[in-house]
Phi, psi and omega in degrees: 000147174267151183241133177275104184290346181283340185242121185288148176291157175284133185272129183234138172244133179257126183238109178198138179274001177265106185303316186290325182288325177296314176310311180299314181300317183294316184292324177298312183297335179298333183265000178255110185300330186259014172238135178230114172281111186273345180176171174213143180224157187254359184223144178294333183293342181269357192295309189294316176297319178297321182291323181296326181273325184256344177053056172289165173257331177229133179249119171272114196249117171285163182254306187279096174223153179294154174069278178250119180279177188291332178291316174295315181301322182288321175299316179296320185288314184292337174285317182280331182216078184293348183278347176272132183272132176250127176241111181291137175219108194207179178257350190272121184235017180282141190299332178296317178292317181301315179296320176299314181297311178297322177290333179288346176126000178296142178263356177195165184213112182237153177268155180291350177279357179302131183282158194299320178296323179286323175308309180301318182292324181291320178300313180299319184293320184285326178301323180275007176100006179276195174226175182206129172225132169299140186306313180297326177289323180295316182295320180291326182292315177299314182297315182299311180301319182289332181282335183234074181287140178241152178301128185206150174296345181302330185292347176254019180291144174293149184293143173293153176290178178297317183293315179298324178295323178298320178282327174299321174294325179294325174295319179297334178273355181078025186270149172284167176300317180302315184289319181300314180305312180300310186295321182274349178076028181234175179280157173297329180289334172295321177298312180296325178295320179292321175297321182290325176296322176291322181298317178289322183298316180268350184057047179228131175251152183099130181299319181289321176294325174297315181296316182295322179290325181293324177296309185299326180278351180086018180265356178233132177247158177298147175303167186286065179209104182302141183305328179297338179279350181277120183296138176294142182241116181293149184298329182225126176234093185292318180226096183293147177299310177268139177289147178292164172306320178297317177299317182298317181300314185290322180292328177294326175285321185257355182091183187288342179245142179221141177260000000 
């Protein structure tokens, strides 16, 4: 791979109590020229101190951890270092947990089933100020919000333009700016401009907040994937029956056996 020496790699800290998964993330990042894992920790209680010592730009945060979980660790970190971006990476997909993590300050929420190339793209996106949601997480969150509407000023928001509606629908599908640009046949900068236009119109910042406001105002419907088709994800999966994309990738590189 070639390296753009003019651009420093994104500094990443991994927080996960699963030793094997941390190992896989570190090894994967070794092959991404623009990502650099500066460290990894296994407990939420260690996050703030590790960030002060290692100065990451993005923290990949698991949620289910002993003592201090990822939600509390995110709350502590965003208060102590608001400049550091937290991206949840977990097996937990229930809307209540997603909402709590986002309220704690996470800028995105991905499932561990995310494939490696998409994970790298999402890390770059949140570092650049964007957001990230796995498609099934976005669908479940939208469905939950629509089932439990709450009184909000969002119900009186002005309608988005046709162009703004396209990117709002892209947010509902959990797409990155680059993927939206590809689907719409426009540039990523044009996607960003449309999102910024909608932010100004609604006086709301942040991709996730735009999406939630759009749902509450009735401008967003769940993607064409019924909720019943979203496979349930157990809160803890010590040994998944099917290997994760990261595990598949690692086995492809190293063969059937690994020491």
